[in-house]
N, C-alpha and C positions, 0 to 999 in steps of 0.2 A: 553692275556699275552703280546701282542704287539710284538710277534715274529713269523715268519713263520717257517714251518718244525720242529715243536716241537716234541721231542722224549721222550717216556715214557718207563721205564724198568719195566716189569711186572714179578715179581719174585714169588709172592705168588700163592697158588692154586686158579684157576679161580672160583671154587665153593664157596670160602670163601666170606662172605658178605663184608668184608673190601676191598678185591680185586675187587669185582663186582662194588662197588662204585668208586674205583680208575679207573677202565676201563671205566666206564660211563663218568667220568670227563674227562679222556684223549680223548675219542671219541668226546666229546662235543667241544674240542679244535681243533679237526681235527688232532690229534697227530698220528705219526707213533709209533707203539708199538712193542717193542722187547721182546722176551721171552728167558729164560735161557737155557743153554745146559743141565742142570740137577738141581735137588732140593737142592744140597749141597751149603752152604755159601762159601765153599772153592774155588768155581769157579766163585763167584760173580764178583770179581775184573777183572777177565779175560773177562767176558761178558761186563762189563761196559767200559773197554778200547776199545772194538770193537764198541759198540753201541753209546757211548758218549751221554747219555741221558740228558735231561733238568730237568726231574722230577724223584724223587726216593721216593717210598712209601714202607717201609719195616717194619718188626717187631723188637722189642727190641733185641732179641737174635742175629739177623743178624748185627744190629748196634754195639753191644758190640764186635763182632769179627772184624768189620771194625775199631772200635776204637783201639783195641789191635794191629792190623796190622799197623796202622798209628803211634801209640805210639812207636812201636818197631823201626820204621824208623826215628823217629824224637826225641822226648824228652827223650826217653829211649835208644837212640843209643849210647851206651858206647864205641863202637868200633871206632866211629868217633866223638870225643868230640867237635870238631868245629861245626859240623852239629847239634849236640845236643844243644849246646849253642845258635846258631842262631835261631833254631826253637822254643826252649823254650822261648826265649825272645819275638818272634813274637806271638806265641800262647797265652802266658800269658798276653801280652798287649791287644790282642783281647778279651780275657775272662774278663779282668778288665773293658774294655769299654762296653761290652755287659751287665755287671751287673748294670750299671748306669741307673736309671729310665728314664732319658731324651732320652736314646737310644732304648726305648722299641719297636719302630716301624721302626727303621732304622739300617743299618749296618755301624758303624763308619768306616771312611776311614783313612788308614795309608799308605802313599805313598810307603815307603820302605817295611814295613811288608806285605802289600798286594801283592807286587811283589814276595816276598819270598814264601808266601803261594800259590801264583799262580803257582809256579814251582812244588809244592807238588800236587796241583790239577791236573796238566797236567800229572804228573807221574802216578797217580792212575786212570786216565781216567775221572776225574770229571771236565774237561775243561768247559763243558756247563751247569753243574748242577747249578740251581738257587734256588731250594727248596728241602728240605728233609722233609718227614712227617713220623710219626709213630703212631701206635695204636695197639689194640688187647691185650695188656698186659702192666703192669707197666714197666717203664724204669728208670734206675738210672739217677738222675739229672746231675751227673758228666759226664755221656756219652753225654748228650745233650750239656752241656757247652763246652766240649772238641771238639766235631765234628763241632759245630757251628763256633768255632774259627779256628780250624785247616783247615777245608774245606772252611771257609770264605763265608758261605751262610746261608740263613734262615733255621730254623728247627722248625716245628710246631708239636705239640702233640695233637692228638684228642682222643675222647672217644666215644664208642658206642658198641652195641652188635647186634647179629643176631635178637634178639627180638625187637630192636629199629630201624631196617633196617639201620645198620651202624651208622655213626656219629651223635651225638646230641650236641656236643660241640667241639671246637678246639681252641688252643692258637694262639696268633699272632706269626709270624715267628721269631721275635726277643724278645720274652717274657723274661723279666728280672728274673722272678721266674721260674726256669727250671722244677719244679715239676708240674706246672700248665697245666691243659687241657683246660683252658679258661672258659668262662661263658656259661651257658646253652642256647640253641637256643630258638628263640622266639616262636616256636611251641610246646615246651616241658616244663612241670612243674617238679620240683624236690623237695625232702625233705629228711631229715636224720632220720633214726631209731636208737635209742639208743642201744648200745651193752654193758650193764653194766658189764657182766662177763669179758670183755676185757678192761674195763675202758674208753669206748668211750661214749660221750654224745653230744646231740645237743646243750647243754649249756656250753660246754668247753670254757675256756677263750682263748685258742689258736685258736678257730674257731669251728664251729659245726663239730663234728666227729661221724661217725657211718656208718651204711649200707645205701647206696644210693638207693633211690626209685624214679622211673620215671613214668610220666603219660602224655599222649598226643595222637593225632590222628595217629602218625606213630608207636606207640607201638603195638606189636602183640596182637591178640585177644585170641589165644589159641594154645596149642601144638596139633598137628594133632592126633586125636583119643586118646588123653591122658588127660582126665578131671582131674585125680588125680594130675598130675604134674602141670597142669594149675592152679588148686586151691591153690597149694603151692606157686606159683610164683606171682599170681595176686590176690589182695584182693577185697572185694566187692565194694570198692570205685574206682577201676581201677588202683591202684598203683602197679607197677611192682617192685618186690624185686630183685635187680640186683645181689646181692651176693657180691658186691664190697664194700670195706671199703673206705670212702671218707672223706675229710676235705674241708670245704667251708670257704674261707678267707673273710676278711671285704669287699673286692671288688666283692664278689659273684663268684670268680673263684674257680674251683674245682680241688682238688688234689686227685688222686687215690692212696691209701696207699697199698692195697693188696686185695686179695679175702678173704671173711670171712672163707671159708673152708680151705684156705691155711695156716692160722695161726695155730701153735701148741705150746703147753706149755711144757717146760722142767721140770724135777723133782723138781728143786728149785723154780718153779713158774714163770719163765720168759717166756713171749710170744716171738716167733720168726717168722719172715717173710722170708721164704726160697727164694722167687723170688728176693727180694732185695739183699740177700747174694750172690746168684748165679750170678746175673748181675754184682756185683762189682768184684768178682773173675775173671769172664770171660773178663771184660774190662781192668783190671789192670795187669793180668798175661798172656802174649801172647803165652805161651807154652801149654795151654789147650784149647780145642775146645768145650767141653761139661762138664756140671756139674749138678748133682742131689744131693741136700742137704736133709738130713734126720735127724729127731730127734723125740723123743716121751716123754711122761710124766713119763716114768720109767727110763729115762737116764738123766744124768747131762750135756752131751755134744753132739755136732753135729758131724756127719760123712758125707762123700761125695763119690759118685761114679763119678770118673773123666775120661773124654775122652781126651787123649793126642792129641795135634795138630801134625799130621804127617809131616807137612812142617817145623816145628820149633823145635820140641823136640830134634832132633839130635844135633842141634846147642847148645841147653841148656846143654845137657849131656857133650858135648865136653868142653864147657866153664866152667861148674860147677864141673865136676868130672874128667876132663882131660882124658876122655875115648871117643873112637870113635865107636859108635854102630849105625848101619843103619837098620838092620832087625827088623821089628816090634815085632816078637816073642822074640828076644833077649832083646829088650827094656823092654817088659813086665816082662821078667824073671829078668832083672836088678833091677826093682822096687819092686820085691817081697821081697827084703831085707828091713827089717824095718828101718835100718840105712839110706839107700838111699831114702826111702819114706819120712822119717823124714826131710831130707835135702830139698826135693821138697816141702813138706808141710810147712816147715819154710819159704821158699822163697815165697810161695803163700801168707802166712799170712803177711810177711813183705811188699809185694806189695800193700796190701790194707791199710797199715798204720793205721791211727786212724779213718778210715771211719766206722769201725764196733766195737762194744763193745766186751769184752772178751768172753762172752757167745755166741756171734754170729759167732765166728771163728771156723773153722773146727779143730777137734782133731785127726781124722784118715781118711784115704782115700783108696779107692780101685781103681786100675789103669788098664785101657785097652784102646783100640782104638775104637771109635764110639760105645759106649755102648747104646746110646739112638737113636733108629731108629723107623720109622713109622711101619716097618714090625714087630717089637716086640710089637707094640701097646703101647709103653711107652711114646710116644710123638705124638702130632697132626701134620697134614701137615704144620701148621704154627709154629711148634717147641715149642708149649706149652707142659709142662710135665704133663702127666696123673699121678698124684701123688699116689693115692691108687694102681693103676696098677703097677707103677714103684716100689713102696715099696714092693709089692708082688713078682715082677719079680726078684728083687735084694735081696730077703729075706735072702739068704744064705750069700751073700757078707756083708750085714748089720750086720748079726749075728756074722760073723767072725771079723769084725772091733770092735764091742763092746766087744767081748771076748778077743781080743788082748789088748784093752784098749787105752787110750789116748797116742799119740806120743809126745805131747807137754806139759804134766803136769809140767815138770820142767822149762818150759819157762815162762817168765814174760809177759803174754798176758792179 
């Protein structure tokens, strides 16, 4: 890297294959490695301010919270319009420059804007950060575009699984196409399997789309003492069925759309990708910290289990309802009112603008603080939602929301 005393912030569980690869890379550089005070993303910025790392490798759900926090201080800072205007101009200029093909491998320089964004970097402890990377799950392209511009550093997205010993591809730091995971590595083969029931084909005009299959020397041989699952995952020709839906563009770059098992169909026949929806709400609305989106083929709309952000929700209530409530139990009681929940839900839907179609927007929500925890087994240590388990755990809440019905049916969404 051409720099001495490089620091790496290790936030993810050490047993996770993604973090094992990150640690291996950090050690190969002779990096000092800092570890978090706890597993919650809410303390991440405090850790970063102390460590001042050069490298950050996190998962999408952590980056969406980081994006929401930065947006609240900059382009969404309505309490200080002059700051909002300055940062909006600087960040938008950087995003426009990053979108140009000639800037795919460089960070365009703006004398004034770079100084303004440098103040933001210093405030959040990103003084030394030169690269951010993500993997393990799909991330909203809007999140990558925004963070790359606001923090003014490179942002690479990789793809891999435990079965492929972590990464088999990665984008460039200043990739113009923010959904890209880059091209496949030289040691790996890939191909696409058609998914006709979802309308995906290797012959689509937009680019080959379907389930991503991998083959190569680094792909696992078998699941330990589980020949049945091994036979389901690897065919007789050695192709590993990843379970991920991918699109391959004309340059051979791969975009991961979602998990095959994560898609579900609503009663009207529309397919929905919950991870995409959750990522957008979490990145655009800074007053929630967690979200589990649910829908099924017997219902015509989506519902969500919402975890409020304890550090910001009091400010929202005071600003939106002219009420001052601090106690968490009182806040939950406050939002038991359908009228108050409708106001919150309307604001959530307004925050995502036209990024989602009408059928992808939430129609009812259940509200609490930190409903998704590892202890409840509804999320993994890397904050991926265990959807079947979560749906069963929140079965009563989901049933109550559907019985209550849509809170936004009269809205023009």
